[in-house]
PDB file with SEQRES, HELIX, SHEET and CRYST1 records, atoms N, CA, C and O in Angstrom:
SEQRES   1 A   60  MET ILE GLU HIS THR TYR ARG ARG THR PRO ALA GLU ALA          
SEQRES   2 A   60  ILE ALA THR ILE ALA THR PRO GLU ASP PRO ASP ARG TRP          
SEQRES   3 A   60  ARG ALA PHE GLU GLU HIS GLY CYS THR VAL GLN PHE VAL          
SEQRES   4 A   60  TYR ALA ARG ILE PHE VAL PRO GLN PHE SER PRO SER LYS          
SEQRES   5 A   60  PRO GLU ALA GLU GLY ALA GLU PRO                              
HELIX    1 AA1 PRO A   10  ILE A   17  1                                   8    
HELIX    2 AA2 ARG A   25  GLU A   31  1                                   7    
CRYST1    1.000    1.000    1.000  90.00  90.00  90.00 P 1           1          
ATOM      1  N   MET A   1      -5.984  11.949  44.250  1.00  0.00           N  
ATOM      2  CA  MET A   1      -5.067  13.056  44.214  1.00  0.00           C  
ATOM      3  C   MET A   1      -4.647  13.307  42.776  1.00  0.00           C  
ATOM      4  O   MET A   1      -4.353  12.386  42.013  1.00  0.00           O  
ATOM      5  N   ILE A   2      -4.631  14.545  42.448  1.00  0.00           N  
ATOM      6  CA  ILE A   2      -4.207  14.929  41.109  1.00  0.00           C  
ATOM      7  C   ILE A   2      -2.744  15.341  41.198  1.00  0.00           C  
ATOM      8  O   ILE A   2      -2.381  16.230  41.969  1.00  0.00           O  
ATOM      9  N   GLU A   3      -1.921  14.693  40.411  1.00  0.00           N  
ATOM     10  CA  GLU A   3      -0.494  14.977  40.491  1.00  0.00           C  
ATOM     11  C   GLU A   3      -0.190  16.428  40.149  1.00  0.00           C  
ATOM     12  O   GLU A   3      -0.916  17.055  39.378  1.00  0.00           O  
ATOM     13  N   HIS A   4       0.866  16.950  40.712  1.00  0.00           N  
ATOM     14  CA  HIS A   4       1.353  18.310  40.487  1.00  0.00           C  
ATOM     15  C   HIS A   4       0.385  19.378  40.977  1.00  0.00           C  
ATOM     16  O   HIS A   4       0.430  20.503  40.480  1.00  0.00           O  
ATOM     17  N   THR A   5      -0.488  19.070  41.934  1.00  0.00           N  
ATOM     18  CA  THR A   5      -1.383  20.078  42.498  1.00  0.00           C  
ATOM     19  C   THR A   5      -1.107  20.286  43.974  1.00  0.00           C  
ATOM     20  O   THR A   5      -1.911  20.910  44.666  1.00  0.00           O  
ATOM     21  N   TYR A   6       0.006  19.781  44.470  1.00  0.00           N  
ATOM     22  CA  TYR A   6       0.322  19.905  45.884  1.00  0.00           C  
ATOM     23  C   TYR A   6       0.755  21.339  46.165  1.00  0.00           C  
ATOM     24  O   TYR A   6       1.785  21.787  45.661  1.00  0.00           O  
ATOM     25  N   ARG A   7      -0.022  22.055  46.961  1.00  0.00           N  
ATOM     26  CA  ARG A   7       0.278  23.443  47.288  1.00  0.00           C  
ATOM     27  C   ARG A   7      -0.027  23.703  48.760  1.00  0.00           C  
ATOM     28  O   ARG A   7      -0.639  22.869  49.428  1.00  0.00           O  
ATOM     29  N   ARG A   8       0.399  24.859  49.264  1.00  0.00           N  
ATOM     30  CA  ARG A   8       0.212  25.201  50.680  1.00  0.00           C  
ATOM     31  C   ARG A   8      -1.232  25.554  51.024  1.00  0.00           C  
ATOM     32  O   ARG A   8      -1.676  25.289  52.142  1.00  0.00           O  
ATOM     33  N   THR A   9      -1.966  26.139  50.100  1.00  0.00           N  
ATOM     34  CA  THR A   9      -3.342  26.559  50.397  1.00  0.00           C  
ATOM     35  C   THR A   9      -4.305  25.978  49.361  1.00  0.00           C  
ATOM     36  O   THR A   9      -3.895  25.655  48.246  1.00  0.00           O  
ATOM     37  N   PRO A  10      -5.589  25.845  49.724  1.00  0.00           N  
ATOM     38  CA  PRO A  10      -6.577  25.369  48.736  1.00  0.00           C  
ATOM     39  C   PRO A  10      -6.648  26.268  47.503  1.00  0.00           C  
ATOM     40  O   PRO A  10      -6.790  25.772  46.385  1.00  0.00           O  
ATOM     41  N   ALA A  11      -6.550  27.576  47.696  1.00  0.00           N  
ATOM     42  CA  ALA A  11      -6.624  28.491  46.550  1.00  0.00           C  
ATOM     43  C   ALA A  11      -5.473  28.254  45.575  1.00  0.00           C  
ATOM     44  O   ALA A  11      -5.665  28.295  44.360  1.00  0.00           O  
ATOM     45  N   GLU A  12      -4.282  28.008  46.109  1.00  0.00           N  
ATOM     46  CA  GLU A  12      -3.138  27.725  45.236  1.00  0.00           C  
ATOM     47  C   GLU A  12      -3.318  26.399  44.507  1.00  0.00           C  
ATOM     48  O   GLU A  12      -2.947  26.281  43.340  1.00  0.00           O  
ATOM     49  N   ALA A  13      -3.882  25.401  45.183  1.00  0.00           N  
ATOM     50  CA  ALA A  13      -4.115  24.105  44.540  1.00  0.00           C  
ATOM     51  C   ALA A  13      -5.146  24.231  43.417  1.00  0.00           C  
ATOM     52  O   ALA A  13      -4.973  23.655  42.342  1.00  0.00           O  
ATOM     53  N   ILE A  14      -6.205  24.977  43.667  1.00  0.00           N  
ATOM     54  CA  ILE A  14      -7.242  25.180  42.638  1.00  0.00           C  
ATOM     55  C   ILE A  14      -6.665  25.956  41.463  1.00  0.00           C  
ATOM     56  O   ILE A  14      -7.015  25.694  40.312  1.00  0.00           O  
ATOM     57  N   ALA A  15      -5.780  26.914  41.748  1.00  0.00           N  
ATOM     58  CA  ALA A  15      -5.183  27.710  40.668  1.00  0.00           C  
ATOM     59  C   ALA A  15      -4.346  26.859  39.722  1.00  0.00           C  
ATOM     60  O   ALA A  15      -4.160  27.231  38.564  1.00  0.00           O  
ATOM     61  N   THR A  16      -3.834  25.718  40.197  1.00  0.00           N  
ATOM     62  CA  THR A  16      -3.084  24.839  39.300  1.00  0.00           C  
ATOM     63  C   THR A  16      -4.006  24.115  38.315  1.00  0.00           C  
ATOM     64  O   THR A  16      -3.569  23.685  37.247  1.00  0.00           O  
ATOM     65  N   ILE A  17      -5.282  23.983  38.681  1.00  0.00           N  
ATOM     66  CA  ILE A  17      -6.265  23.334  37.804  1.00  0.00           C  
ATOM     67  C   ILE A  17      -6.974  24.367  36.934  1.00  0.00           C  
ATOM     68  O   ILE A  17      -7.058  24.211  35.716  1.00  0.00           O  
ATOM     69  N   ALA A  18      -7.486  25.433  37.573  1.00  0.00           N  
ATOM     70  CA  ALA A  18      -8.237  26.470  36.863  1.00  0.00           C  
ATOM     71  C   ALA A  18      -7.251  27.523  36.371  1.00  0.00           C  
ATOM     72  O   ALA A  18      -6.991  28.512  37.056  1.00  0.00           O  
ATOM     73  N   THR A  19      -6.717  27.306  35.205  1.00  0.00           N  
ATOM     74  CA  THR A  19      -5.733  28.227  34.627  1.00  0.00           C  
ATOM     75  C   THR A  19      -6.452  29.400  33.959  1.00  0.00           C  
ATOM     76  O   THR A  19      -7.650  29.312  33.691  1.00  0.00           O  
ATOM     77  N   PRO A  20      -5.742  30.495  33.687  1.00  0.00           N  
ATOM     78  CA  PRO A  20      -6.376  31.625  32.996  1.00  0.00           C  
ATOM     79  C   PRO A  20      -6.965  31.234  31.634  1.00  0.00           C  
ATOM     80  O   PRO A  20      -7.945  31.830  31.188  1.00  0.00           O  
ATOM     81  N   GLU A  21      -6.373  30.241  30.982  1.00  0.00           N  
ATOM     82  CA  GLU A  21      -6.899  29.794  29.689  1.00  0.00           C  
ATOM     83  C   GLU A  21      -8.208  29.027  29.841  1.00  0.00           C  
ATOM     84  O   GLU A  21      -9.026  29.017  28.921  1.00  0.00           O  
ATOM     85  N   ASP A  22      -8.420  28.377  31.002  1.00  0.00           N  
ATOM     86  CA  ASP A  22      -9.628  27.574  31.240  1.00  0.00           C  
ATOM     87  C   ASP A  22     -10.104  27.759  32.681  1.00  0.00           C  
ATOM     88  O   ASP A  22      -9.959  26.848  33.496  1.00  0.00           O  
ATOM     89  N   PRO A  23     -10.676  28.937  33.010  1.00  0.00           N  
ATOM     90  CA  PRO A  23     -11.063  29.230  34.391  1.00  0.00           C  
ATOM     91  C   PRO A  23     -12.195  28.356  34.929  1.00  0.00           C  
ATOM     92  O   PRO A  23     -12.347  28.252  36.146  1.00  0.00           O  
ATOM     93  N   ASP A  24     -12.989  27.728  34.074  1.00  0.00           N  
ATOM     94  CA  ASP A  24     -14.113  26.892  34.529  1.00  0.00           C  
ATOM     95  C   ASP A  24     -13.718  25.430  34.732  1.00  0.00           C  
ATOM     96  O   ASP A  24     -14.564  24.602  35.069  1.00  0.00           O  
ATOM     97  N   ARG A  25     -12.467  25.114  34.533  1.00  0.00           N  
ATOM     98  CA  ARG A  25     -12.026  23.716  34.646  1.00  0.00           C  
ATOM     99  C   ARG A  25     -12.238  23.180  36.064  1.00  0.00           C  
ATOM    100  O   ARG A  25     -12.664  22.036  36.223  1.00  0.00           O  
ATOM    101  N   TRP A  26     -11.953  23.978  37.094  1.00  0.00           N  
ATOM    102  CA  TRP A  26     -12.144  23.511  38.463  1.00  0.00           C  
ATOM    103  C   TRP A  26     -13.619  23.230  38.737  1.00  0.00           C  
ATOM    104  O   TRP A  26     -13.945  22.270  39.436  1.00  0.00           O  
ATOM    105  N   ARG A  27     -14.504  24.048  38.199  1.00  0.00           N  
ATOM    106  CA  ARG A  27     -15.947  23.835  38.377  1.00  0.00           C  
ATOM    107  C   ARG A  27     -16.346  22.475  37.811  1.00  0.00           C  
ATOM    108  O   ARG A  27     -17.175  21.784  38.403  1.00  0.00           O  
ATOM    109  N   ALA A  28     -15.780  22.086  36.694  1.00  0.00           N  
ATOM    110  CA  ALA A  28     -16.061  20.770  36.103  1.00  0.00           C  
ATOM    111  C   ALA A  28     -15.536  19.658  37.009  1.00  0.00           C  
ATOM    112  O   ALA A  28     -16.182  18.620  37.148  1.00  0.00           O  
ATOM    113  N   PHE A  29     -14.378  19.861  37.622  1.00  0.00           N  
ATOM    114  CA  PHE A  29     -13.841  18.877  38.562  1.00  0.00           C  
ATOM    115  C   PHE A  29     -14.760  18.729  39.766  1.00  0.00           C  
ATOM    116  O   PHE A  29     -15.006  17.614  40.226  1.00  0.00           O  
ATOM    117  N   GLU A  30     -15.276  19.860  40.286  1.00  0.00           N  
ATOM    118  CA  GLU A  30     -16.198  19.817  41.427  1.00  0.00           C  
ATOM    119  C   GLU A  30     -17.473  19.058  41.084  1.00  0.00           C  
ATOM    120  O   GLU A  30     -17.993  18.315  41.917  1.00  0.00           O  
ATOM    121  N   GLU A  31     -17.978  19.236  39.876  1.00  0.00           N  
ATOM    122  CA  GLU A  31     -19.181  18.524  39.451  1.00  0.00           C  
ATOM    123  C   GLU A  31     -18.971  17.014  39.439  1.00  0.00           C  
ATOM    124  O   GLU A  31     -19.929  16.255  39.583  1.00  0.00           O  
ATOM    125  N   HIS A  32     -17.732  16.575  39.268  1.00  0.00           N  
ATOM    126  CA  HIS A  32     -17.401  15.151  39.294  1.00  0.00           C  
ATOM    127  C   HIS A  32     -17.028  14.675  40.693  1.00  0.00           C  
ATOM    128  O   HIS A  32     -16.629  13.523  40.870  1.00  0.00           O  
ATOM    129  N   GLY A  33     -17.154  15.558  41.696  1.00  0.00           N  
ATOM    130  CA  GLY A  33     -16.923  15.158  43.077  1.00  0.00           C  
ATOM    131  C   GLY A  33     -15.552  15.469  43.649  1.00  0.00           C  
ATOM    132  O   GLY A  33     -15.247  15.049  44.765  1.00  0.00           O  
ATOM    133  N   CYS A  34     -14.727  16.184  42.927  1.00  0.00           N  
ATOM    134  CA  CYS A  34     -13.399  16.519  43.443  1.00  0.00           C  
ATOM    135  C   CYS A  34     -13.496  17.580  44.535  1.00  0.00           C  
ATOM    136  O   CYS A  34     -14.325  18.487  44.461  1.00  0.00           O  
ATOM    137  N   THR A  35     -12.646  17.460  45.542  1.00  0.00           N  
ATOM    138  CA  THR A  35     -12.575  18.437  46.624  1.00  0.00           C  
ATOM    139  C   THR A  35     -11.110  18.745  46.908  1.00  0.00           C  
ATOM    140  O   THR A  35     -10.210  18.056  46.429  1.00  0.00           O  
ATOM    141  N   VAL A  36     -10.890  19.792  47.697  1.00  0.00           N  
ATOM    142  CA  VAL A  36      -9.542  20.133  48.131  1.00  0.00           C  
ATOM    143  C   VAL A  36      -9.471  19.807  49.611  1.00  0.00           C  
ATOM    144  O   VAL A  36     -10.287  20.283  50.400  1.00  0.00           O  
ATOM    145  N   GLN A  37      -8.493  18.995  49.984  1.00  0.00           N  
ATOM    146  CA  GLN A  37      -8.335  18.601  51.383  1.00  0.00           C  
ATOM    147  C   GLN A  37      -6.898  18.823  51.800  1.00  0.00           C  
ATOM    148  O   GLN A  37      -5.968  18.637  51.015  1.00  0.00           O  
ATOM    149  N   PHE A  38      -6.729  19.228  53.066  1.00  0.00           N  
ATOM    150  CA  PHE A  38      -5.395  19.396  53.609  1.00  0.00           C  
ATOM    151  C   PHE A  38      -4.818  18.025  53.924  1.00  0.00           C  
ATOM    152  O   PHE A  38      -5.454  17.214  54.597  1.00  0.00           O  
ATOM    153  N   VAL A  39      -3.621  17.773  53.439  1.00  0.00           N  
ATOM    154  CA  VAL A  39      -2.926  16.516  53.702  1.00  0.00           C  
ATOM    155  C   VAL A  39      -1.518  16.875  54.163  1.00  0.00           C  
ATOM    156  O   VAL A  39      -0.798  17.605  53.481  1.00  0.00           O  
ATOM    157  N   TYR A  40      -1.135  16.357  55.322  1.00  0.00           N  
ATOM    158  CA  TYR A  40       0.219  16.596  55.811  1.00  0.00           C  
ATOM    159  C   TYR A  40       1.166  15.622  55.123  1.00  0.00           C  
ATOM    160  O   TYR A  40       0.945  14.411  55.129  1.00  0.00           O  
ATOM    161  N   ALA A  41       2.205  16.159  54.540  1.00  0.00           N  
ATOM    162  CA  ALA A  41       3.199  15.313  53.871  1.00  0.00           C  
ATOM    163  C   ALA A  41       4.585  15.790  54.259  1.00  0.00           C  
ATOM    164  O   ALA A  41       4.892  16.980  54.189  1.00  0.00           O  
ATOM    165  N   ARG A  42       5.399  14.865  54.658  1.00  0.00           N  
ATOM    166  CA  ARG A  42       6.781  15.192  54.961  1.00  0.00           C  
ATOM    167  C   ARG A  42       7.629  14.732  53.788  1.00  0.00           C  
ATOM    168  O   ARG A  42       7.783  13.534  53.552  1.00  0.00           O  
ATOM    169  N   ILE A  43       8.174  15.686  53.061  1.00  0.00           N  
ATOM    170  CA  ILE A  43       8.967  15.399  51.877  1.00  0.00           C  
ATOM    171  C   ILE A  43      10.446  15.466  52.273  1.00  0.00           C  
ATOM    172  O   ILE A  43      10.885  16.440  52.884  1.00  0.00           O  
ATOM    173  N   PHE A  44      11.195  14.446  51.928  1.00  0.00           N  
ATOM    174  CA  PHE A  44      12.618  14.447  52.222  1.00  0.00           C  
ATOM    175  C   PHE A  44      13.379  13.787  51.077  1.00  0.00           C  
ATOM    176  O   PHE A  44      12.826  12.995  50.314  1.00  0.00           O  
ATOM    177  N   VAL A  45      14.632  14.126  50.981  1.00  0.00           N  
ATOM    178  CA  VAL A  45      15.501  13.542  49.969  1.00  0.00           C  
ATOM    179  C   VAL A  45      16.142  12.302  50.582  1.00  0.00           C  
ATOM    180  O   VAL A  45      16.823  12.406  51.602  1.00  0.00           O  
ATOM    181  N   PRO A  46      15.940  11.141  49.987  1.00  0.00           N  
ATOM    182  CA  PRO A  46      16.518   9.921  50.562  1.00  0.00           C  
ATOM    183  C   PRO A  46      18.042   9.941  50.499  1.00  0.00           C  
ATOM    184  O   PRO A  46      18.634  10.456  49.550  1.00  0.00           O  
ATOM    185  N   GLN A  47      18.651   9.380  51.512  1.00  0.00           N  
ATOM    186  CA  GLN A  47      20.111   9.255  51.564  1.00  0.00           C  
ATOM    187  C   GLN A  47      20.456   7.788  51.346  1.00  0.00           C  
ATOM    188  O   GLN A  47      20.037   6.926  52.119  1.00  0.00           O  
ATOM    189  N   PHE A  48      21.206   7.508  50.310  1.00  0.00           N  
ATOM    190  CA  PHE A  48      21.576   6.136  49.995  1.00  0.00           C  
ATOM    191  C   PHE A  48      23.044   5.911  50.349  1.00  0.00           C  
ATOM    192  O   PHE A  48      23.874   6.805  50.192  1.00  0.00           O  
ATOM    193  N   SER A  49      23.345   4.740  50.815  1.00  0.00           N  
ATOM    194  CA  SER A  49      24.733   4.375  51.059  1.00  0.00           C  
ATOM    195  C   SER A  49      24.972   3.015  50.405  1.00  0.00           C  
ATOM    196  O   SER A  49      24.077   2.170  50.373  1.00  0.00           O  
ATOM    197  N   PRO A  50      26.165   2.809  49.891  1.00  0.00           N  
ATOM    198  CA  PRO A  50      26.436   1.538  49.212  1.00  0.00           C  
ATOM    199  C   PRO A  50      26.411   0.374  50.199  1.00  0.00           C  
ATOM    200  O   PRO A  50      26.812   0.517  51.354  1.00  0.00           O  
ATOM    201  N   SER A  51      25.945  -0.755  49.739  1.00  0.00           N  
ATOM    202  CA  SER A  51      25.868  -1.927  50.605  1.00  0.00           C  
ATOM    203  C   SER A  51      27.091  -2.837  50.445  1.00  0.00           C  
ATOM    204  O   SER A  51      27.282  -3.756  51.242  1.00  0.00           O  
ATOM    205  N   LYS A  52      27.912  -2.594  49.436  1.00  0.00           N  
ATOM    206  CA  LYS A  52      29.131  -3.378  49.268  1.00  0.00           C  
ATOM    207  C   LYS A  52      30.219  -2.457  48.707  1.00  0.00           C  
ATOM    208  O   LYS A  52      29.897  -1.442  48.088  1.00  0.00           O  
ATOM    209  N   PRO A  53      31.466  -2.778  48.903  1.00  0.00           N  
ATOM    210  CA  PRO A  53      32.566  -1.943  48.403  1.00  0.00           C  
ATOM    211  C   PRO A  53      32.518  -1.814  46.886  1.00  0.00           C  
ATOM    212  O   PRO A  53      32.107  -2.739  46.186  1.00  0.00           O  
ATOM    213  N   GLU A  54      32.946  -0.648  46.382  1.00  0.00           N  
ATOM    214  CA  GLU A  54      32.957  -0.436  44.930  1.00  0.00           C  
ATOM    215  C   GLU A  54      34.057  -1.230  44.243  1.00  0.00           C  
ATOM    216  O   GLU A  54      33.875  -1.709  43.124  1.00  0.00           O  
ATOM    217  N   ALA A  55      35.203  -1.372  44.915  1.00  0.00           N  
ATOM    218  CA  ALA A  55      36.328  -2.100  44.313  1.00  0.00           C  
ATOM    219  C   ALA A  55      36.644  -3.340  45.124  1.00  0.00           C  
ATOM    220  O   ALA A  55      36.386  -3.387  46.327  1.00  0.00           O  
ATOM    221  N   GLU A  56      37.193  -4.327  44.477  1.00  0.00           N  
ATOM    222  CA  GLU A  56      37.587  -5.569  45.149  1.00  0.00           C  
ATOM    223  C   GLU A  56      38.613  -5.288  46.231  1.00  0.00           C  
ATOM    224  O   GLU A  56      39.630  -4.652  45.954  1.00  0.00           O  
ATOM    225  N   GLY A  57      38.378  -5.746  47.463  1.00  0.00           N  
ATOM    226  CA  GLY A  57      39.313  -5.568  48.548  1.00  0.00           C  
ATOM    227  C   GLY A  57      39.227  -4.216  49.246  1.00  0.00           C  
ATOM    228  O   GLY A  57      39.994  -3.967  50.176  1.00  0.00           O  
ATOM    229  N   ALA A  58      38.340  -3.355  48.840  1.00  0.00           N  
ATOM    230  CA  ALA A  58      38.211  -2.037  49.466  1.00  0.00           C  
ATOM    231  C   ALA A  58      37.475  -2.182  50.796  1.00  0.00           C  
ATOM    232  O   ALA A  58      36.679  -3.102  50.983  1.00  0.00           O  
ATOM    233  N   GLU A  59      37.753  -1.265  51.710  1.00  0.00           N  
ATOM    234  CA  GLU A  59      37.074  -1.245  53.013  1.00  0.00           C  
ATOM    235  C   GLU A  59      35.648  -0.760  52.836  1.00  0.00           C  
ATOM    236  O   GLU A  59      35.417   0.151  52.041  1.00  0.00           O  
ATOM    237  N   PRO A  60      34.681  -1.329  53.545  1.00  0.00           N  
ATOM    238  CA  PRO A  60      33.289  -0.854  53.428  1.00  0.00           C  
ATOM    239  C   PRO A  60      33.087   0.481  54.107  1.00  0.00           C  
ATOM    240  O   PRO A  60      31.979   1.016  54.100  1.00  0.00           O  
TER     241      PRO A  60                                                      
END                                                                             
C-alpha cells in the first residue's frame, strides 16, 4: 500500500500518483506490478479515558 493514496475510487487513487506534472508515473508503477484494489477500512477516532485520577484523592 502506498501511503496517502486511499480514495473512494480507483481513478481517484491513480490520480494521487499520476499528477499533471508527471502523468506517466502510474504507468511506471504498473510496470513494477502495482495494482489498485478495493479495501474496506473502517476509520474511527479513538476515545481515550484516564486509567487513574489526575489528582491525589480524586474520584475516578
